[in-house]
C-alpha positions in Angstrom: 172.3 98.3 42.1 169.8 100.6 43.9 170.9 103.9 45.3 169.7 104.5 48.8 170.4 108.1 49.6 171.0 108.7 53.4 169.9 112.2 54.1 169.4 112.2 57.9 170.5 115.0 60.2 169.4 117.7 57.7 171.2 115.9 54.9 174.4 115.9 57.0 174.0 119.6 57.6 173.7 120.5 54.0 170.0 121.3 54.1 167.3 118.7 53.7 165.0 120.5 51.3 167.6 121.7 48.8 169.5 118.4 48.8 166.5 116.1 48.6 164.9 118.1 45.7 168.2 117.8 43.8 168.5 114.1 44.5 164.9 113.6 43.4 165.8 115.2 40.1 168.8 112.9 39.9 166.7 109.8 40.1 167.7 108.2 43.4 165.8 105.0 44.2 165.3 105.3 47.9 165.8 107.7 50.8 166.9 106.8 54.3 166.5 108.9 57.4 166.8 108.6 61.1 163.2 109.3 62.2 159.7 109.9 61.2 160.0 113.7 61.4 162.7 113.7 58.8 160.7 111.3 56.7 157.7 113.6 56.9 159.8 116.5 55.6 160.7 114.5 52.5 157.1 113.3 52.0 155.9 116.9 52.0 158.3 117.5 49.1 157.0 114.7 46.9 155.2 111.3 46.8 156.5 108.2 45.2 160.0 107.8 46.7 160.3 105.0 49.2 161.6 106.2 52.6 163.4 103.9 55.1 163.5 104.8 58.8 166.9 103.6 60.0 166.2 104.1 63.8 163.7 102.5 66.1 160.2 104.0 66.2 158.6 105.0 69.5 155.2 103.3 69.8 153.3 106.6 69.4 155.1 107.2 66.1 153.8 104.0 64.5 150.8 105.8 62.9 153.1 107.9 60.8 154.0 104.8 58.8 150.5 104.9 57.5 150.2 108.7 57.2 153.4 109.1 55.2 153.8 105.6 53.6 157.1 104.9 55.4 159.2 101.7 55.8 160.3 100.9 59.3 163.3 98.9 60.4 162.5 95.8 62.5 165.0 94.6 65.1 162.8 92.7 67.6 159.8 90.4 67.6 157.9 93.0 69.6 158.4 95.6 66.8 157.2 93.0 64.2 154.0 92.4 66.2 153.4 96.1 66.7 153.7 96.8 63.0 151.6 93.8 62.1 148.8 95.1 64.4 149.0 98.5 62.7 148.6 96.9 59.3 145.7 94.8 60.5 144.0 97.9 61.9 144.3 99.7 58.5 143.8 96.5 56.4 147.1 96.9 54.6 150.5 95.3 54.5 153.3 97.3 56.1 156.6 97.1 54.2 159.6 96.5 56.6 163.3 96.0 56.4 164.9 93.5 58.8 168.1 94.8 60.4 170.7 92.2 61.5 173.3 93.1 64.1 176.5 91.5 62.9 178.8 93.3 65.4 177.8 96.9 65.6 176.0 96.3 68.9 173.3 98.8 68.3 170.1 98.3 66.3 169.2 95.0 64.7 168.5 91.4 65.8 171.7 89.6 66.8 172.8 87.6 63.7 172.5 84.2 65.5 168.8 84.9 66.2 168.0 86.4 62.8 166.5 83.2 61.4 163.7 83.1 64.0 162.8 86.8 63.6 162.8 86.4 59.8 160.4 83.5 60.2 158.2 85.5 62.5 158.0 88.4 60.0 157.2 86.1 57.1 154.4 84.5 59.1 152.7 87.7 60.1 150.0 88.4 57.5 150.1 92.2 57.6 153.9 92.6 57.1 155.7 92.6 53.8 159.5 92.0 54.1 161.0 94.3 51.5 164.6 94.3 52.5 167.3 93.0 54.9 170.4 95.0 55.9 173.2 95.4 58.4 175.7 98.1 59.4 179.5 97.9 59.6 181.2 99.3 62.7 184.8 99.6 61.6 184.8 99.9 57.8 187.4 102.7 58.1 189.9 100.9 60.3 189.4 97.1 60.4 188.9 95.4 57.0 189.2 92.0 58.7 186.3 92.6 61.0 184.3 94.2 58.2 184.7 90.9 56.3 183.6 89.0 59.5 180.5 91.1 59.7 179.8 90.5 56.0 180.2 86.8 56.4 177.8 86.8 59.4 175.3 88.7 57.4 175.5 86.4 54.4 175.1 83.4 56.7 171.9 85.0 58.2 170.3 85.7 54.8 167.5 83.4 53.7 168.4 80.8 51.1 166.0 82.5 48.7 166.4 86.3 48.8 165.2 86.9 45.3 163.1 90.1 45.2 164.5 91.4 48.5 166.5 94.6 48.8 169.8 93.5 50.3 172.1 96.2 51.6 175.1 96.1 53.9 177.3 98.8 52.6 177.6 102.5 53.3 180.1 105.0 51.8 182.9 103.6 54.0 182.2 99.9 53.4 181.9 99.8 49.6 185.6 98.8 49.3 184.9 95.3 50.3 181.9 94.7 48.1 182.5 91.8 45.7 180.8 91.4 42.3 179.3 87.9 43.1 177.4 88.9 46.2 173.6 89.1 46.7 173.8 92.8 47.5 171.6 94.8 45.2 171.5 98.2 47.0 174.0 100.5 48.7 173.4 103.2 51.3 175.4 106.4 50.4 175.7 109.2 52.9 178.8 111.3 53.1 180.2 110.4 49.7 177.2 111.8 47.8 178.2 115.2 49.2 181.7 114.9 47.7 183.4 114.1 51.0 185.4 110.8 51.1 184.4 109.1 54.4 187.9 107.8 54.9 190.8 109.2 52.9 192.9 106.1 53.0 190.2 103.8 51.6 189.8 103.1 47.9 186.7 105.3 47.8 188.7 107.9 49.8 191.1 108.1 46.8 188.3 108.5 44.3 188.0 111.9 42.7 184.9 113.6 44.1 183.9 117.3 44.2 182.7 118.6 47.5 179.4 120.5 47.4 180.1 122.1 50.8 182.3 125.0 51.8 182.4 126.9 55.1 183.2 130.7 55.2 183.4 133.5 57.7 184.5 137.2 57.3 187.0 139.5 58.8 185.1 141.8 61.2 188.1 143.7 62.6 191.9 144.0 62.1 194.4 145.5 64.5 198.1 145.4 65.4 199.2 144.1 68.7 202.8 144.1 70.2 205.0 141.1 70.7 204.2 139.4 74.0 200.5 140.1 74.0 198.3 137.3 75.3 195.4 136.2 73.1 191.9 135.2 74.0 190.4 133.4 77.0 192.9 131.6 79.2 195.9 133.3 77.7 196.8 130.2 75.8 198.7 132.0 73.1 201.3 134.7 73.4 202.4 136.7 70.3 206.0 136.0 69.3 206.2 139.1 67.1 204.3 142.3 66.4 201.2 140.9 64.8 198.3 142.0 62.7 195.4 140.0 64.0 192.0 139.5 62.3 188.9 138.8 64.3 186.5 136.6 62.4 182.7 136.9 62.6 182.2 133.3 63.7 183.1 131.1 66.6 182.0 127.8 68.2 178.4 128.9 68.2 178.6 128.8 64.4 180.4 125.5 64.1 184.1 126.3 64.5 185.2 123.7 67.0 187.0 124.9 70.1 189.6 122.2 69.4 190.9 124.3 66.5 192.2 126.7 69.2 195.9 127.4 68.5 196.2 124.7 65.9 193.7 125.4 63.1 194.2 127.3 59.9 192.0 129.3 57.6 192.5 130.6 54.0 192.7 134.3 53.4 193.3 135.3 49.8 194.8 131.8 49.3 197.2 132.1 52.3 197.1 129.8 55.3 196.6 131.8 58.4 196.8 130.2 61.9 194.1 130.4 64.5 195.5 132.3 67.6 194.3 131.5 71.1 191.0 129.9 72.1 188.1 129.9 69.7 185.3 131.9 71.4 181.5 131.7 71.0 181.2 134.4 68.4 184.7 135.3 67.2 187.9 133.5 66.2 191.3 135.3 66.1 193.7 134.7 63.3 197.2 135.9 62.3 197.0 138.2 59.2 200.5 139.6 59.4 201.7 137.9 56.2 198.6 138.7 54.1 199.2 142.2 52.8 195.9 142.3 50.9 193.7 141.5 53.9 191.1 144.0 54.9 187.9 144.0 57.1 185.0 142.5 55.3 187.1 140.0 53.3 185.9 136.4 53.1 187.8 133.7 55.0 187.6 130.1 54.1 187.4 127.6 56.9 186.6 124.6 54.6 187.0 125.0 50.9 189.4 126.1 48.1 190.9 129.3 46.9 193.6 129.4 44.1 196.1 126.7 45.0 195.1 126.6 48.7 192.6 124.1 50.1 191.3 123.0 53.5 189.2 119.9 53.1 186.5 118.7 55.5 188.7 115.8 56.4 191.7 118.0 57.2 189.5 120.4 59.2 188.0 117.5 61.1 191.3 115.8 61.8 192.8 119.0 63.2 189.8 119.4 65.5 190.1 115.8 66.6 186.6 115.0 65.3 185.1 113.3 62.2 183.6 114.8 59.0 180.1 113.7 60.0 180.2 115.7 63.2 181.9 118.7 61.4 179.1 118.9 58.8 176.3 118.5 61.4 177.8 121.0 63.7 177.5 124.1 61.5 174.6 125.8 63.3 171.4 127.3 62.0 172.7 130.9 62.4 175.2 130.4 59.6 173.4 131.5 56.4 173.3 128.8 53.7 173.9 129.8 50.1 173.1 127.4 47.3 174.5 127.9 43.8 174.0 126.0 40.6 176.7 123.5 39.5 177.8 125.8 36.7 178.6 128.5 39.2 180.7 126.3 41.6 
């Protein structure tokens, strides 16, 4: 089984250079990214690793397939002809992966028309079909439809797929993978960072260790009387005399405004509620019950301290979003600190 490491969107917000270098050391078989610019970043780190472009290329980007030795996704006959012309011009075969739309309704040739596009690719002299894949739309919530997509995909595969890289599964879809299938590769995104894509799936119950934690610090503490309104819009009123802490981060750092009045953070292992509306640069929390708190202390937004933990999934669910968006929303002004595995 080949390991296709999906590292698009700055490695899901974890930092492309650091993550990719570590994955190279770990011996992944393939990288997958969203566009040629992400692929170029990987290629500058090292040669030899195949790189699959998951999204459609703009016509002016085709030349990068040659410059950086990239593998594009083909969804239409027009794309196949474009890439074949590119290969003809450079007198070389362009490796491609055919994507089949089995119900996602996004990229890929519709599964009922896949046979004709497959024939076109195989007949074009400067294209080399390396792989075929699809993408599941509801692996987290609809196992029945995921099986339908899988069956459509299997029906669209050529009778002889020997030598092709066949991949239909991502982190969320691995549950339904059977041992007697032709699939010989899997795309792994969120799970490789220790974040279960869907906690209720079989993989979601697997024991993994997150490599990501999200921290802020207490910039200021003060005591306010009962009845004081907190933050913009006066959406929270103190029900007691309260020691508030003002965190040095807000929605411009990646703390969703949807955590207003319902999120929690960890301070010295204690869960402290978010008070009022999250603002651009600060977030207000209740520190009344944390006797040890003082300005400068670290606050955990996502992570673990002693017996307390706030997971990426919990953080995301409270903010009415998904872990993918949470990780990609931590902005560039938040410093990244990378530590070795022995120090975690």
